[in-house]
DOGU-335100 format. One record per residue: x, y negated, z of N, C-alpha, C, O, CB in turn. Coordinates in steps of 0.2 Angstrom, whole numbers. Glycine has a CB too. Example, Ala and Ser with C-alpha at 12.3 -4.5 7.8 and 13.67 -1.06 7.14 Angstrom:
66|28|39|62|22|39|66|16|39|71|17|42|57|22|45
64|11|35|68|5|36|64|0|39|67|-6|40|70|3|29
***
This chain:
91|112|-18|95|107|-18|101|108|-13|100|110|-8|92|100|-16
107|107|-16|113|108|-12|114|103|-6|111|98|-7|119|108|-16
117|105|-1|118|101|5|122|95|3|120|89|6|122|105|11
127|95|-1|130|89|-2|126|84|-6|126|78|-5|137|91|-7
122|87|-11|117|82|-14|112|79|-10|111|73|-10|114|86|-20
110|83|-5|105|80|0|109|74|4|106|69|5|102|85|5
115|76|6|119|71|10|120|65|6|119|59|8|125|74|12
122|65|-1|123|60|-5|116|56|-6|117|49|-6|125|62|-12
111|59|-7|104|55|-7|103|51|-1|100|46|-2|99|60|-9
104|54|5|103|51|11|107|45|11|105|39|14|104|55|17
113|45|10|118|40|10|116|34|5|116|28|7|125|42|8
114|36|-1|112|31|-6|106|28|-3|105|21|-4|110|35|-12
101|31|0|95|28|3|97|23|8|94|17|8|90|33|5
101|25|13|103|20|18|107|14|16|106|9|18|108|24|23
111|15|10|115|9|7|111|5|2|114|1|-1|121|12|5
105|7|1|101|3|-5|100|-4|-3|100|-6|3|95|7|-6
99|-8|-7|98|-15|-6|90|-16|-4|86|-13|-8|99|-20|-12
89|-19|1|82|-19|4|79|-26|1|82|-31|3|81|-19|11
74|-26|-2|71|-32|-5|64|-33|-2|60|-28|-3|71|-32|-12
63|-38|1|56|-40|4|54|-46|1|57|-49|-4|56|-41|12
48|-48|3|45|-54|0|38|-55|1|35|-52|5|47|-55|-7
35|-59|-4|28|-61|-4|25|-59|-10|28|-59|-16|27|-69|-3
19|-56|-9|15|-53|-15|8|-55|-14|6|-57|-9|16|-46|-16
5|-55|-20|-3|-56|-19|-6|-50|-23|-4|-48|-28|-5|-63|-22
-12|-49|-20|-17|-45|-24|-22|-49|-26|-26|-53|-22|-19|-39|-19
-23|-49|-33|-28|-54|-36|-34|-50|-39|-33|-45|-42|-25|-58|-41
-40|-52|-38|-46|-49|-41|-47|-54|-47|-49|-60|-46|-52|-49|-36
-47|-51|-53|-48|-55|-59|-55|-56|-60|-57|-60|-65|-45|-52|-65
-60|-52|-57|-67|-53|-57|-69|-60|-55|-74|-63|-57|-71|-48|-54
-66|-62|-49|-68|-69|-46|-62|-73|-45|-63|-79|-42|-72|-68|-40
-56|-71|-47|-50|-75|-46|-48|-76|-38|-44|-80|-37|-50|-82|-49
-50|-72|-34|-49|-72|-27|-42|-69|-26|-40|-64|-29|-54|-69|-23
-38|-72|-22|-31|-69|-20|-30|-68|-13|-32|-72|-9|-26|-74|-23
-26|-63|-11|-24|-61|-5|-17|-61|-5|-14|-57|-8|-27|-55|-2
-14|-66|-1|-6|-66|-1|-4|-63|6|-7|-64|11|-4|-74|-1
1|-58|4|4|-54|10|11|-54|10|14|-56|5|1|-47|9
14|-52|15|22|-52|16|24|-45|17|20|-41|20|24|-57|21
29|-43|15|32|-36|16|40|-36|17|43|-40|14|30|-31|11
42|-31|21|50|-31|21|52|-26|16|58|-25|15|52|-28|28
47|-23|12|49|-18|7|44|-19|1|39|-15|1|49|-11|10
46|-23|-4|42|-24|-10|41|-18|-14|35|-16|-16|45|-29|-14
46|-14|-15|46|-8|-19|40|-3|-16|36|0|-19|52|-4|-19
41|-2|-9|36|2|-6|29|0|-6|24|4|-7|38|3|2
28|-7|-5|22|-10|-6|19|-9|-13|13|-7|-13|22|-17|-4
23|-10|-18|20|-9|-25|18|-1|-26|13|0|-29|26|-11|-30
22|3|-23|20|10|-23|14|12|-20|9|16|-22|26|15|-21
13|9|-14|6|10|-10|1|7|-14|-5|10|-15|7|6|-4
2|1|-17|-4|-2|-21|-6|3|-27|-12|4|-29|-2|-9|-24
-1|5|-31|-2|10|-36|-6|16|-34|-10|19|-38|5|12|-40
-4|18|-28|-8|24|-25|-15|22|-24|-19|26|-26|-4|27|-19
-16|17|-21|-23|14|-20|-27|14|-27|-33|16|-27|-23|8|-17
-24|11|-32|-27|11|-38|-29|18|-41|-34|19|-44|-23|7|-43
-24|22|-41|-25|29|-44|-30|33|-40|-33|37|-43|-18|33|-44
-31|31|-34|-36|35|-30|-43|31|-29|-47|33|-26|-33|37|-23
-43|25|-32|-49|21|-32|-50|19|-25|-56|20|-23|-55|23|-36
-45|18|-21|-46|17|-13|-44|9|-12|-39|7|-14|-42|22|-9
-48|6|-9|-47|-1|-7|-41|-2|-2|-41|1|3|-53|-5|-4
-36|-6|-4|-30|-7|0|-32|-10|7|-28|-9|12|-25|-10|-3
-37|-14|7|-38|-18|14|-46|-19|14|-49|-20|9|-34|-25|14
-48|-19|20|-55|-20|21|-58|-27|19|-64|-27|17|-57|-19|29
-54|-32|19|-56|-38|17|-58|-39|10|-61|-44|8|-51|-44|19
-55|-34|6|-56|-34|-1|-62|-29|-3|-64|-29|-9|-50|-32|-5
-65|-26|2|-69|-20|0|-75|-23|-4|-77|-19|-9|-72|-18|6
-78|-28|-3|-84|-30|-7|-82|-32|-14|-86|-30|-19|-87|-36|-4
-77|-35|-15|-74|-36|-22|-72|-30|-26|-74|-29|-32|-68|-41|-22
-69|-25|-22|-67|-19|-25|-73|-15|-27|-73|-12|-33|-63|-15|-19
-78|-15|-23|-84|-11|-25|-88|-15|-31|-90|-11|-36|-89|-11|-19
-88|-21|-31|-91|-25|-36|-88|-25|-43|-91|-24|-48|-92|-32|-34
-81|-26|-43|-78|-27|-49|-74|-21|-51|-72|-20|-57|-73|-33|-48
-72|-16|-46|-68|-10|-48|-61|-11|-47|-58|-17|-48|-70|-8|-55
-57|-6|-46|-50|-6|-45|-46|-9|-51|-41|-12|-50|-48|1|-44
-49|-8|-57|-45|-10|-63|-45|-18|-64|-42|-20|-68|-47|-7|-69
-49|-21|-60|-49|-28|-60|-44|-32|-55|-44|-38|-55|-56|-31|-59
-41|-28|-52|-36|-30|-47|-29|-30|-50|-27|-25|-54|-36|-26|-40
-24|-34|-48|-17|-34|-50|-13|-35|-44|-15|-39|-39|-16|-39|-55
-7|-33|-44|-2|-34|-39|4|-38|-42|7|-36|-47|1|-27|-36
5|-44|-39|10|-49|-42|15|-51|-36|13|-53|-31|6|-55|-45
21|-50|-38|26|-53|-33|27|-60|-34|28|-62|-40|33|-49|-35
26|-64|-29|27|-71|-29|34|-73|-28|36|-78|-31|22|-74|-24
37|-70|-23|44|-72|-21|47|-66|-18|44|-63|-14|44|-78|-17
54|-65|-19|57|-59|-16|64|-62|-13|67|-66|-16|58|-54|-21
66|-59|-8|72|-60|-5|76|-54|-3|72|-49|-1|72|-65|1
82|-54|-4|86|-48|-2|89|-48|5|91|-54|7|92|-47|-7
88|-43|9|91|-43|15|99|-43|15|102|-39|11|89|-37|19
101|-48|19|109|-48|19|112|-43|23|108|-41|28|111|-56|21
118|-41|22|121|-36|26|122|-39|33|122|-35|38|128|-35|23
122|-45|34|123|-48|41|117|-49|45|117|-51|51|127|-54|41
111|-48|42|105|-49|45|102|-43|49|103|-38|46|99|-51|39
99|-45|54|96|-39|58|89|-39|55|87|-43|51|96|-41|66
86|-33|57|79|-32|55|74|-38|57|70|-40|53|76|-25|58
75|-40|63|71|-45|66|72|-52|62|68|-56|60|73|-46|73
79|-53|60|80|-60|57|77|-59|50|74|-64|47|88|-61|56
77|-54|46|74|-53|40|67|-54|40|64|-57|36|76|-46|37
64|-51|45|56|-51|46|55|-59|47|49|-61|45|54|-47|52
59|-62|51|57|-69|52|58|-73|46|53|-78|45|63|-72|57
63|-72|42|63|-75|35|57|-74|31|54|-79|28|69|-73|31
55|-68|31|49|-66|27|43|-70|30|38|-72|26|48|-59|27
42|-70|36|37|-73|40|36|-81|38|31|-83|37|37|-73|47
42|-84|38|42|-91|36|40|-92|28|36|-96|27|50|-94|37
42|-87|24|40|-88|17|33|-87|16|29|-90|12|44|-82|13
30|-83|20|22|-82|20|19|-88|22|14|-90|19|20|-76|25
21|-91|28|18|-98|30|18|-103|24|13|-106|23|22|-100|36
24|-103|21|25|-108|15|20|-106|9|16|-111|7|32|-108|12
19|-100|8|14|-98|2|7|-99|4|3|-101|0|16|-91|0
6|-98|11|-1|-99|13|-3|-106|13|-9|-108|11|-2|-96|20
2|-111|14|1|-118|14|0|-120|7|-5|-124|5|7|-122|17
4|-117|2|3|-118|-5|-4|-117|-7|-7|-120|-11|8|-115|-9
-6|-111|-5|-13|-108|-7|-18|-113|-5|-23|-114|-8|-14|-101|-5
-18|-115|2|-23|-120|5|-23|-126|1|-28|-129|0|-21|-121|12
-17|-129|-1|-17|-135|-5|-20|-134|-12|-24|-139|-14|-10|-137|-6
-19|-129|-15|-22|-127|-22|-30|-127|-21|-34|-129|-25|-20|-121|-25
-32|-124|-15|-40|-123|-14|-43|-130|-13|-48|-131|-15|-41|-119|-8
-39|-135|-10|-42|-142|-9|-42|-145|-16|-47|-149|-17|-37|-145|-4
-37|-145|-20|-37|-148|-26|-42|-145|-31|-42|-147|-37|-30|-148|-29
***
């Protein structure tokens, strides 16, 4: 690959729009859901696909369901996404995502009560 092309690719990567948000991994065998937050939804989705392709459980708390129902009974769903603003620092973006996670956890708790 030419140097100019590598330089262009690096520049494109640095200038890409960063999208974070809230996602859940759901086990369709028992309808259990794990809600998580990330500053990089695209990267998180890629990691999840890797776990599925290698039949490796993404988190220890899911291990028993993973073994019982298998990797194909799980899905990755984006619940809410936000784009990092040019004026936001990394810390401010992380705070916004943390707040969203709190809101989604409260929603999940309310649904479990009802």
